[in-house]
C-alpha positions as CSV (number, residue, x, y, z in Angstrom):
1,M,-3.1,-11.9,-14.6
2,L,-3.0,-13.3,-11.1
3,R,-6.5,-12.4,-9.7
4,S,-6.2,-13.6,-6.1
5,L,-4.1,-15.7,-3.7
6,T,-5.6,-17.8,-0.8
7,V,-3.0,-18.9,1.8
8,H,-4.1,-21.3,4.5
9,G,-1.9,-22.7,7.2
10,V,1.4,-21.0,6.3
11,R,3.3,-18.8,8.9
12,G,0.0,-18.0,10.7
13,V,-1.6,-16.7,7.5
14,D,-5.1,-17.7,6.7
15,A,-6.4,-15.1,4.2
16,T,-7.2,-14.2,0.6
17,I,-5.6,-11.2,-1.1
18,E,-7.1,-9.9,-4.4
19,F,-5.4,-8.1,-7.2
20,T,-7.7,-5.8,-9.3
21,W,-5.1,-3.5,-10.8
22,P,-1.9,-4.1,-12.8
23,V,0.2,-2.7,-9.9
24,T,-0.7,-3.6,-6.3
25,A,1.0,-2.3,-3.2
26,I,0.8,-4.6,-0.2
27,G,1.3,-2.6,3.0
28,G,1.5,-3.6,6.7
29,T,3.7,-3.6,9.7
30,N,6.7,-5.9,10.0
31,G,5.6,-9.5,10.4
32,S,2.2,-8.9,9.0
33,G,2.7,-11.4,6.0
34,K,3.7,-9.2,3.1
35,T,6.8,-11.3,2.2
36,T,4.7,-14.5,2.5
37,F,2.3,-13.3,-0.1
38,L,5.1,-12.3,-2.5
39,Q,6.8,-15.6,-2.1
40,V,3.6,-17.6,-2.6
41,A,2.8,-15.5,-5.7
42,S,6.2,-16.3,-7.2
43,A,5.3,-20.0,-7.4
44,A,2.1,-19.5,-9.4
45,Y,3.6,-20.1,-12.9
46,V,5.9,-22.4,-14.9
47,A,8.3,-21.1,-17.5
48,E,7.9,-21.8,-21.2
49,A,9.8,-25.1,-20.9
50,G,7.3,-26.3,-18.4
51,R,9.6,-26.2,-15.4
52,R,8.5,-24.2,-12.4
53,Q,10.7,-21.2,-11.9
54,V,10.1,-21.1,-8.2
55,N,8.7,-23.8,-5.9
56,L,6.8,-23.2,-2.7
57,G,9.3,-25.5,-1.0
58,S,12.1,-23.0,-1.9
59,W,10.5,-20.5,0.4
60,I,8.4,-22.5,2.9
61,R,10.2,-25.5,4.4
62,G,11.1,-27.0,7.7
63,A,12.0,-24.9,10.7
64,L,14.9,-24.9,13.2
65,R,14.4,-26.9,16.4
66,G,12.4,-24.8,18.8
67,D,10.7,-22.8,16.0
68,T,6.9,-22.8,15.7
69,P,6.3,-24.9,12.6
70,P,5.8,-22.6,9.6
71,I,3.2,-25.0,8.1
72,T,0.0,-25.9,9.9
73,V,-1.6,-29.1,8.5
74,P,-3.9,-29.1,6.5
75,A,-2.2,-26.3,4.5
76,H,-2.9,-25.2,1.0
77,I,-2.4,-22.4,-1.5
78,Q,-5.0,-21.5,-4.1
79,Y,-4.3,-19.4,-7.2
80,A,-7.1,-17.7,-9.2
81,F,-6.6,-15.8,-12.5
82,A,-8.4,-12.9,-14.2
83,D,-8.8,-14.6,-17.6
84,S,-10.0,-18.1,-18.5
85,T,-7.0,-19.8,-16.9
86,P,-8.5,-22.4,-14.4
87,T,-8.1,-21.9,-10.7
88,F,-5.8,-24.4,-9.1
89,R,-4.9,-25.5,-5.6
90,V,-1.6,-26.7,-4.2
91,D,-1.9,-28.9,-1.0
92,Y,0.9,-29.6,1.4
93,L,1.6,-33.3,1.8
94,P,3.0,-33.8,5.3
95,A,3.9,-37.5,4.7
96,R,6.2,-36.5,1.8
97,T,7.0,-33.0,3.2
98,R,6.3,-31.4,-0.2
99,W,3.8,-29.3,-2.0
100,N,1.6,-31.2,-4.5
101,Y,1.3,-29.2,-7.7
102,P,-1.1,-30.4,-10.4
103,R,0.7,-32.3,-13.1
104,R,-1.1,-30.6,-16.0
105,G,-2.6,-27.2,-16.8
106,N,-0.1,-25.1,-14.9
107,P,-0.1,-21.6,-16.5
108,Q,3.0,-20.2,-18.1
109,R,4.5,-16.8,-17.4
110,N,7.9,-15.3,-16.6
111,V,8.3,-14.3,-13.0
112,E,10.8,-11.8,-11.7
113,F,11.5,-11.6,-7.9
114,V,13.5,-8.5,-6.8
115,G,14.4,-8.8,-3.1
116,I,15.9,-6.2,-0.7
117,T,19.5,-7.5,-1.1
118,T,19.4,-7.3,-4.9
119,F,20.9,-3.9,-5.1
120,A,23.3,-3.4,-2.2
121,P,25.5,-0.3,-2.7
122,R,28.6,-1.3,-4.7
123,V,31.0,0.5,-2.4
124,E,29.7,-1.5,0.5
125,K,30.1,-4.9,-1.2
126,K,33.9,-4.3,-1.5
127,D,33.9,-6.5,-4.6
128,R,36.6,-6.7,-7.3
129,V,35.5,-3.5,-9.0
130,H,36.0,-1.7,-5.7
131,H,39.4,-3.2,-5.0
132,A,40.8,-2.9,-8.5
133,R,39.4,0.6,-9.1
134,G,42.8,2.1,-9.8
135,N,43.7,-0.5,-12.4
136,L,40.3,-0.9,-14.1
137,Q,40.2,-0.7,-17.9
138,I,37.1,0.2,-19.9
139,L,36.8,-2.6,-22.4
140,R,33.5,-1.6,-24.1
141,S,31.0,1.1,-23.7
142,A,27.4,1.5,-24.8
143,R,25.0,4.4,-24.4
144,V,21.8,3.4,-22.7
145,D,18.5,4.1,-24.3
146,D,17.2,7.6,-23.7
147,L,13.9,6.2,-22.3
148,L,15.7,4.5,-19.5
149,T,17.7,7.7,-18.7
150,Q,14.5,9.7,-18.7
151,S,12.9,7.2,-16.3
152,V,15.8,7.5,-13.9
153,S,15.6,11.3,-14.1
154,R,11.8,11.3,-13.4
155,I,12.1,8.9,-10.4
156,L,14.9,10.8,-8.8
157,G,13.7,14.3,-9.7
158,A,17.1,15.2,-11.3
159,T,18.2,15.8,-14.9
160,Y,20.6,13.2,-16.1
161,T,21.8,13.9,-19.6
162,E,23.3,10.6,-20.4
163,L,23.6,7.0,-19.0
164,N,26.4,4.7,-20.3
165,Q,27.1,1.1,-19.5
166,H,30.8,0.2,-19.3
167,T,32.2,-3.2,-19.4
168,V,35.4,-3.1,-17.3
169,G,38.1,-5.5,-16.4
170,V,41.8,-5.9,-15.4
171,E,44.2,-7.2,-18.0
172,G,41.6,-9.5,-19.4
173,K,41.4,-11.6,-16.3
174,W,37.8,-10.8,-15.6
175,Q,35.0,-8.5,-16.7
176,D,32.1,-6.7,-14.9
177,S,29.5,-4.2,-15.8
178,V,29.4,-0.6,-14.4
179,P,26.9,2.1,-15.2
180,Q,28.0,5.8,-15.5
181,L,25.7,8.8,-15.1
182,S,26.2,12.3,-16.5
183,R,24.6,15.2,-14.7
184,G,25.5,18.8,-15.6
185,I,29.2,18.9,-16.2
186,A,29.9,15.9,-14.0
187,S,30.1,12.2,-15.0
188,Y,30.5,9.5,-12.4
189,S,30.3,5.7,-12.3
190,E,28.5,3.4,-9.9
191,P,31.1,3.3,-7.1
192,H,30.6,7.1,-6.7
193,M,26.8,7.2,-7.0
194,G,24.6,7.7,-4.0
195,A,22.9,4.6,-2.7
196,G,19.5,5.8,-4.1
197,E,21.0,6.7,-7.5
198,Q,22.6,3.3,-7.8
199,K,19.4,1.5,-6.7
200,V,17.2,3.3,-9.2
201,V,19.7,2.8,-12.1
202,R,20.1,-0.9,-11.5
203,L,16.4,-1.4,-10.8
204,V,15.2,0.4,-14.0
205,Q,17.8,-1.4,-16.1
206,R,16.7,-4.8,-14.8
207,L,13.0,-4.1,-15.1
208,E,13.2,-2.7,-18.7
209,Q,14.8,-6.0,-19.7
210,V,12.1,-8.2,-18.3
211,P,10.1,-10.1,-21.0
212,P,6.6,-8.6,-21.7
213,K,3.6,-9.7,-19.6
214,S,5.7,-10.9,-16.7
215,L,4.8,-11.1,-13.0
216,I,7.2,-8.7,-11.2
217,L,7.5,-9.0,-7.4
218,L,9.3,-6.2,-5.5
219,E,10.3,-6.4,-1.9
220,E,10.5,-2.9,-0.3
221,P,11.9,-1.2,-3.4
222,E,11.7,2.2,-1.6
223,L,14.7,1.5,0.6
224,T,17.4,4.2,0.2
225,L,15.0,6.5,-1.7
226,H,13.9,10.0,-0.7
227,P,10.1,10.3,-0.3
228,D,9.9,12.3,-3.6
229,A,11.7,9.5,-5.4
230,Q,9.3,6.9,-3.8
231,V,6.5,8.8,-5.5
232,G,8.4,8.8,-8.7
233,L,9.0,5.1,-8.5
234,A,5.3,4.5,-8.1
235,W,4.5,6.4,-11.3
236,Y,7.3,4.6,-13.1
237,L,6.0,1.2,-12.1
238,M,2.5,2.1,-13.4
239,S,4.0,3.3,-16.7
240,L,6.1,0.2,-17.0
241,A,3.1,-2.1,-16.4
242,R,1.1,-0.2,-19.0
243,R,3.9,-0.3,-21.6
244,K,5.0,-3.9,-21.2
245,G,1.8,-5.6,-20.0
246,H,3.3,-6.6,-16.6
247,Q,1.6,-7.3,-13.3
248,V,3.6,-5.8,-10.4
249,L,3.2,-6.7,-6.8
250,I,5.0,-4.6,-4.2
251,A,5.6,-5.3,-0.5
252,T,6.1,-1.8,1.1
253,H,6.4,0.3,4.2
254,S,6.3,3.5,2.2
255,E,3.3,5.7,2.7
256,H,4.5,7.8,-0.2
257,L,4.6,4.9,-2.7
258,F,1.4,3.3,-1.2
259,Q,-0.7,6.5,-1.5
260,S,0.7,7.4,-5.0
261,L,-1.2,4.5,-6.4
262,P,-4.9,4.5,-7.0
263,I,-7.0,3.2,-4.2
264,Q,-7.9,0.1,-6.2
265,A,-4.2,-0.8,-6.2
266,R,-3.8,-0.9,-2.4
267,A,-4.1,-3.8,0.0
268,L,-3.4,-3.5,3.8
269,L,-2.5,-6.4,6.1
270,V,-3.5,-6.1,9.7
271,R,-2.4,-8.9,12.0
272,T,-4.0,-9.5,15.4
273,A,-2.8,-11.9,18.0
274,D,-4.1,-14.9,16.1
275,Q,-5.5,-13.7,12.8
276,L,-4.6,-11.8,9.7
277,E,-7.1,-9.5,7.9
278,V,-6.6,-8.2,4.4
279,L,-8.2,-4.9,3.7
280,H,-8.5,-3.8,0.1
281,E,-8.9,-0.2,-1.3
282,V,-7.7,1.4,2.0
283,S,-7.1,5.1,2.2
284,S,-3.9,5.2,4.2
285,L,-1.0,3.0,5.2
286,R,-1.0,4.8,8.6
287,A,-4.0,2.6,9.5
288,A,-1.7,-0.5,10.0
289,R,0.5,1.3,12.4
290,E,-2.3,2.9,14.3
291,L,-4.2,-0.4,14.7
292,T,-1.0,-2.2,15.7
293,N,0.0,0.4,18.3
294,S,-3.5,0.5,19.7
295,M,-3.8,-3.3,20.0
296,Q,-0.3,-3.5,21.7
297,V,-1.5,-1.2,24.5
298,N,-5.0,-2.6,24.5
299,A,-6.5,0.9,23.7
300,P,-10.1,1.1,22.4
301,I,-10.5,1.6,18.6
302,V,-13.1,3.4,16.5
303,L,-12.9,2.3,12.9
304,V,-14.1,4.7,10.2
305,E,-14.0,4.6,6.4
306,D,-11.6,7.5,5.4
307,D,-9.7,10.6,6.6
308,A,-12.8,12.8,6.2
309,A,-14.7,10.6,8.6
310,C,-11.8,10.7,11.0
311,S,-11.8,14.5,11.0
312,F,-15.6,14.6,11.4
313,L,-15.7,12.2,14.3
314,R,-12.7,13.5,16.2
315,E,-14.2,17.0,16.1
316,I,-17.5,15.6,17.5
317,F,-15.5,14.0,20.3
318,R,-13.7,17.3,21.0
319,Q,-16.9,19.1,21.3
320,I,-19.1,16.5,23.1
321,D,-16.7,14.2,25.1
322,R,-13.1,15.4,25.0
323,A,-11.9,12.5,27.1
324,L,-12.5,10.1,24.2
325,I,-9.8,11.8,22.2
326,S,-7.1,10.5,24.5
327,Q,-8.9,7.2,25.4
328,C,-9.3,5.7,22.0
329,A,-7.9,5.7,18.5
330,V,-10.0,6.7,15.5
331,V,-8.6,4.9,12.5
332,A,-9.5,5.1,8.8
333,V,-9.4,1.6,7.2
334,G,-11.0,1.8,3.8
335,N,-14.7,1.3,2.8
336,D,-17.8,0.4,4.7
337,D,-17.3,-3.3,4.2
338,D,-13.7,-3.0,5.5
339,V,-15.1,-1.3,8.7
340,R,-17.6,-4.1,9.1
341,R,-15.2,-7.0,8.6
342,L,-12.4,-5.6,10.7
343,T,-14.8,-4.6,13.5
344,E,-16.0,-8.2,13.6
345,T,-12.5,-9.6,13.4
346,L,-11.1,-7.4,16.2
347,R,-14.0,-8.0,18.5
348,D,-13.6,-11.8,18.1
349,S,-9.9,-11.2,19.1
350,G,-11.0,-9.5,22.3
351,V,-10.2,-5.9,21.2
352,K,-12.5,-3.1,22.3
353,V,-13.7,-1.7,19.0
354,V,-16.7,-0.2,17.3
355,G,-17.2,0.7,13.6
356,V,-18.7,4.0,12.5
357,R,-19.6,4.0,8.8
358,D,-20.6,6.9,6.7
359,G,-24.2,8.2,7.1
360,D,-25.4,6.5,3.9
361,R,-25.0,3.1,5.5
362,G,-27.4,1.7,8.0
363,E,-26.6,0.8,11.6
364,A,-26.2,-2.6,13.2
365,R,-25.8,-1.8,16.9
366,N,-25.8,-5.4,18.0
367,D,-22.7,-5.8,15.9
368,M,-21.3,-2.5,17.2
369,L,-21.7,-0.8,13.9
370,F,-22.9,2.8,13.9
371,S,-23.4,5.5,11.3
372,L,-22.2,9.0,11.1
373,P,-25.1,11.5,11.2
374,G,-26.7,13.2,8.2
375,G,-27.6,10.2,6.0
376,A,-24.6,10.9,3.6
377,P,-20.8,10.8,3.5
378,P,-19.3,13.4,5.9
379,E,-18.2,15.7,3.0
380,S,-21.8,16.0,1.8
381,V,-23.0,16.7,5.3
382,L,-20.5,19.5,5.8
383,L,-20.9,21.0,2.3
384,T,-24.6,21.7,2.4
385,E,-25.6,25.3,1.5
386,E,-26.9,25.9,5.1
387,N,-23.7,24.7,6.8
388,L,-21.5,26.7,4.4
389,Q,-23.4,30.0,4.9
390,K,-23.2,29.6,8.7
391,A,-19.5,28.8,8.5
392,D,-19.0,31.9,6.4
393,Q,-20.7,34.0,9.1
394,M,-19.2,32.4,12.2
395,L,-15.9,30.6,11.8
396,L,-14.6,30.6,8.2
397,A,-15.0,33.8,6.3
398,G,-15.1,33.2,2.6
399,A,-16.3,29.6,2.9
400,A,-19.3,29.9,0.5
401,G,-17.2,31.7,-2.1
402,A,-14.4,29.1,-1.9
403,Y,-17.0,26.4,-2.4
404,Q,-18.3,28.1,-5.6
405,R,-14.7,28.4,-6.9
406,A,-14.0,24.7,-6.1
407,S,-17.2,23.3,-7.5
408,P,-16.0,22.7,-11.0
409,V,-13.7,19.9,-9.9
410,G,-16.7,17.9,-8.9
411,A,-18.7,18.5,-12.1
412,G,-20.2,15.4,-13.7
413,H,-19.7,13.2,-10.7
414,P,-22.3,11.6,-8.4
415,P,-23.0,13.7,-5.3
416,A,-20.8,11.7,-2.9
417,E,-17.8,11.6,-5.2
418,R,-18.4,15.3,-6.2
419,D,-18.1,16.5,-2.6
420,K,-15.1,14.3,-1.9
421,R,-13.3,16.1,-4.8
422,I,-14.6,19.6,-3.8
423,L,-13.5,19.5,-0.1
424,P,-9.7,19.4,-0.8
425,Q,-9.9,21.9,-3.6
426,M,-11.9,24.2,-1.3
427,A,-9.1,23.9,1.4
428,R,-6.6,25.0,-1.2
429,E,-8.8,28.0,-2.1
430,L,-8.9,29.0,1.6
431,D,-5.2,28.2,2.2
432,V,-5.9,25.8,5.0
433,T,-5.4,22.1,5.5
434,V,-8.2,19.7,4.7
435,E,-8.3,18.6,8.3
436,D,-8.6,22.2,9.5
437,L,-11.4,22.9,7.0
438,A,-13.3,19.8,8.0
439,S,-12.8,20.6,11.7
440,R,-14.3,24.1,11.4
441,L,-17.2,23.0,9.2
442,T,-17.9,20.3,11.8
443,Q,-17.9,22.8,14.6
444,V,-20.6,24.7,12.8
445,W,-22.6,21.6,12.0
446,I,-22.5,20.6,15.8
447,L,-24.0,24.0,16.8
448,N,-27.2,23.0,14.9
449,N,-27.1,19.2,15.5
450,R,-25.8,18.9,19.0
451,D,-28.4,16.4,20.2
452,T,-27.6,14.1,17.3
453,A,-23.9,14.3,18.0
454,V,-24.5,13.6,21.7
455,E,-26.5,10.5,20.9
456,L,-23.8,9.2,18.6
457,V,-21.1,9.7,21.2
458,H,-23.2,8.0,23.8
459,H,-23.6,4.9,21.7
460,I,-19.9,4.8,20.8
461,R,-18.9,5.0,24.4
462,R,-21.3,2.2,25.4
463,G,-20.0,0.1,22.6
464,L,-16.4,0.6,23.7
465,E,-17.4,-0.4,27.2
466,N,-18.8,-3.7,25.7
467,E,-22.4,-2.8,26.6
468,R,-24.7,-4.2,23.9
């Protein structure tokens, strides 16, 4: 398994990305570096015959006149692996305009790269099947394995009873392959499928044929798919990786796919004017867009760990200093270390930013790092017995009872994890959104901790004004 990639001096990327799960979604805005990481990953292995399937030079080569050079010397790529396979480094040799792979010890593995043009809708390609459709002859037919048909059904959320693969041609002059779906009483072949249906059928067919324990690289596989199908695709890829022993890396813009994977399977790329930061285990793909938009308009940024911290802090701003709501962006970026690293990176790039970590982390005010109040994650602060009882009496009738009914979902977990599980279940019990529940509980907390909230807002404002 590929454990990490370090890219230095390629297309403005100087960063390391880590892979700790069999399936990893790499999110970020356009131009953040997702494609570069996929292309570099494709060149990590040789095939069984010892020949490299993909060379770095196939992707990263000379530029057109007037382009910024894609390679900044000294440039190198470093590959690290999860087993005993030795780490190796590939340096760029400017005098020979080539990448210098090691002569021995290159690990072997099949690599499958599926780009965005791989599955263009057949009707748009206007190929020979399209032009000869009235004269096509079915030369052979084979029913596709039921597992594949079921996978297509689960991804698309529809019941397909049969999937056949036809070999078609015209008077023996040429042959081509065309899938045919059966759904209800209707059967229809590829030229009459929706773009999403055709994409999923072809993608699943191809991936099921990939040799076991391969490295599969997917470039925006969510294109043409409904959000529900994007979620289904994420689940299919996890199942495929488990069944076949694959490692799957996905470059994506899809929040639905990104957030359907476990948090350990998510990496977020955030590019500033002159630097790329890789955040691991991030809570939301929205963070990339929020950060990018804020930096484009030079708006101050407050970084927090997760959505619960966002709701907590925004409500404090509304109650204590409402102007801050419109003056800055509060963005969830992952864990406490991500807050620290990104705060430092953005400040070095001239962005007005402070980091506010959960209350169980200490402060470092000289580094513009503050802590939410309460000495614990925000869910634990809001779900104390005292706060729940007052909320029940003042703003949220039934809060205490809803907490009791929701409590079993947190059983057996440490306190911080327990409360993170209870809060969304409690929102379902009360038939409100998690954001609305957190907002009301925060309002009650502020009534009894106003001085603490005022002090935090004071430090955040001073930090955003660059007053150390």
